[in-house]
C-alpha positions in Angstrom: 8.6 16.4 -13.8 6.9 17.7 -10.5 3.7 15.5 -10.9 5.7 12.5 -11.7 8.0 13.1 -8.7 5.1 13.5 -6.4 3.5 10.2 -7.4 6.5 8.2 -7.7 9.2 9.7 -5.5 9.9 9.4 -1.9 12.8 12.0 -1.9 13.4 13.7 1.5 15.1 17.0 0.9 18.3 17.6 3.0 21.9 18.6 2.5 23.8 15.5 3.7 26.9 14.1 2.0 24.6 11.4 0.4 22.2 13.8 -1.0 25.2 15.6 -2.6 26.4 12.6 -4.3 25.6 12.3 -8.0 22.9 9.9 -8.7 25.2 7.8 -11.0 27.5 7.3 -8.2 24.9 6.2 -5.8 23.4 3.7 -8.4 26.7 2.3 -8.9 27.4 2.1 -5.0 24.0 0.4 -4.6 25.0 -2.2 -7.2 28.4 -2.8 -5.4 26.8 -2.9 -2.1 24.1 -5.5 -3.1 27.1 -7.7 -4.5 28.8 -7.6 -1.3 25.7 -8.5 0.5 25.3 -11.6 -1.6 29.0 -12.6 -0.8 28.4 -12.3 2.8 27.7 -15.7 4.3 27.7 -15.2 8.1 24.8 -13.8 10.1 27.5 -11.9 12.1 28.9 -10.3 9.0 25.4 -9.3 7.9 24.7 -7.9 11.4 27.9 -5.9 10.7 26.5 -4.8 7.5 23.3 -3.9 9.0 25.0 -1.4 11.4 26.7 0.1 8.4 23.2 0.6 6.6 21.8 2.2 9.8 24.7 4.4 10.1 24.2 5.5 6.4 20.7 6.3 7.1 21.6 8.4 10.0 24.3 10.0 8.0 21.5 10.9 5.4 19.3 12.4 8.1 16.1 11.2 6.5 14.4 10.2 9.6 13.3 6.8 11.0 9.7 7.2 9.7 10.8 7.6 6.0 13.4 4.9 6.4 10.9 2.4 7.8 8.3 3.4 5.0 10.7 2.0 2.4 11.2 -1.4 4.3 7.7 -1.6 5.8 6.1 -3.1 2.6 8.4 -6.3 2.7 8.0 -6.9 6.2 5.5 -9.9 5.7 7.5 -11.2 2.9 10.7 -11.1 5.2 8.5 -13.2 7.9 7.5 -15.8 5.4 11.1 -16.0 4.0 12.6 -16.4 7.3 10.2 -19.3 8.2 10.7 -21.1 4.9 14.5 -20.6 5.2 14.4 -21.8 8.7 12.5 -25.0 7.8 14.9 -25.9 5.0 18.3 -24.3 5.9 18.2 -23.8 9.6 18.6 -20.8 11.8 21.9 -19.4 10.3 20.5 -19.8 6.8 17.2 -18.0 7.7 18.9 -15.1 9.4 21.4 -14.7 6.5 18.9 -14.8 3.6 16.4 -12.6 5.4 18.9 -10.0 6.5 20.4 -9.9 2.9 17.1 -9.3 1.4 16.0 -6.6 3.9 19.3 -4.8 3.7 19.1 -4.6 0.0 15.8 -3.1 0.2 16.9 -0.6 2.8 19.7 0.3 0.6 17.4 0.9 -2.5 15.2 2.9 -0.3 18.1 5.0 0.9 19.0 5.9 -2.7 15.3 6.8 -3.4 15.1 9.0 -0.3 18.3 11.0 -1.2 17.9 11.2 -4.9 15.4 13.3 -6.8 13.5 11.4 -9.5 14.8 13.9 -12.1 18.5 13.3 -11.2 17.8 9.3 -11.2 16.3 9.6 -14.6 19.1 11.6 -16.0 21.6 9.2 -14.6 19.7 6.1 -16.0 19.3 8.2 -19.5 23.1 8.6 -19.6 23.8 4.9 -18.8 21.2 3.9 -21.4 22.4 6.3 -24.3 23.7 3.4 -26.3 20.2 2.1 -27.0 19.7 5.0 -29.5 21.6 2.9 -31.9 18.8 0.2 -31.8 16.2 2.9 -32.3 15.2 3.2 -28.6 14.6 6.5 -26.6 16.8 6.5 -23.5 14.6 9.2 -21.8 11.6 7.1 -22.2 13.5 3.9 -21.3 14.9 5.6 -18.2 11.4 7.0 -17.2 9.9 3.5 -17.6 12.8 1.9 -15.3 12.3 4.7 -12.7 8.5 4.1 -12.7 9.0 0.4 -12.4 11.3 0.5 -9.5 9.0 2.9 -7.7 5.9 1.0 -8.6 7.1 -2.2 -6.5 7.0 -0.4 -3.1 3.7 1.4 -4.0 1.7 -1.7 -5.0 3.2 -3.5 -1.9 2.1 -0.7 0.2 -1.4 -1.0 -1.3 -1.5 -4.6 -0.8 -0.8 -4.1 2.9 -3.5 -1.6 3.3 -6.0 -3.9 1.5 -5.0 -6.7 3.9 -5.4 -4.5 6.9 -8.9 -3.5 5.7 -9.6 -7.3 5.2 -8.8 -8.0 8.8 -10.9 -5.2 10.0 -13.8 -6.7 8.0 -13.1 -10.2 9.2 -12.7 -11.4 5.5 -8.9 -12.1 5.6 -9.5 -15.6 4.2 -11.4 -14.4 0.9 -9.1 -14.1 -2.1 -11.7 -12.1 -4.0 -11.9 -9.5 -1.0 -8.2 -9.0 -1.4 -7.7 -9.2 -5.1 -10.5 -6.8 -6.2 -9.7 -3.8 -4.1 -5.8 -4.4 -4.8 -6.5 -4.2 -8.6 -8.8 -1.3 -8.3 -6.3 0.6 -6.2 -3.5 -0.1 -8.6 -5.5 1.0 -11.6 -6.4 4.3 -9.7 -2.6 4.8 -9.2 -1.8 4.1 -12.7 -4.6 6.5 -13.8 -3.1 9.3 -11.7 0.3 8.5 -13.1 -0.9 8.6 -16.6 -2.5 11.9 -15.9 0.7 13.2 -14.7 2.6 11.9 -17.6 0.1 13.2 -20.3 0.3 16.7 -18.7 3.9 16.7 -19.5 3.7 15.2 -23.0 5.1 11.8 -22.1 2.0 9.6 -22.8 2.6 8.6 -26.4 
């Protein structure tokens, strides 16, 4: 799975306690942590959660650049979300909702940074093993889910690059100048991913 890993993974090799945790434990922890974030209602409580998330990134020793790369694609979405929530729910509501989303993305990114794609797929395959009884292949379904999760930040990053190129050319108001390059870039990424899968007999 080396080719697939290189196209879809952001794994940072290290020997931290988080790296050594089983992938299944990290996925369960992610689900639990996101549930806790939903239950936190106070900006101060979420600020405390942000300190915890920052501490987990420091414990993982993944580096600031790698951590920022996971959150960077949603930065403009966070700005828009904050503005909308501020207009309808006030400052506390805006801070709470925005922090909740950003922290969830940061936690998901931390799992990605500390977990090999192959380990993630193996954990998902074990969780999905009951689908064999309805005629589905857990391996292919786990691969689909892994690629779907990784494709979200990839497409978001492509959109950011296209938007920056638009600004450089002075055509940021043109929908066509944004949509066409984004579609082309996404198709190129899909082609490269398809070639990697095909080379490993996972294209049928």
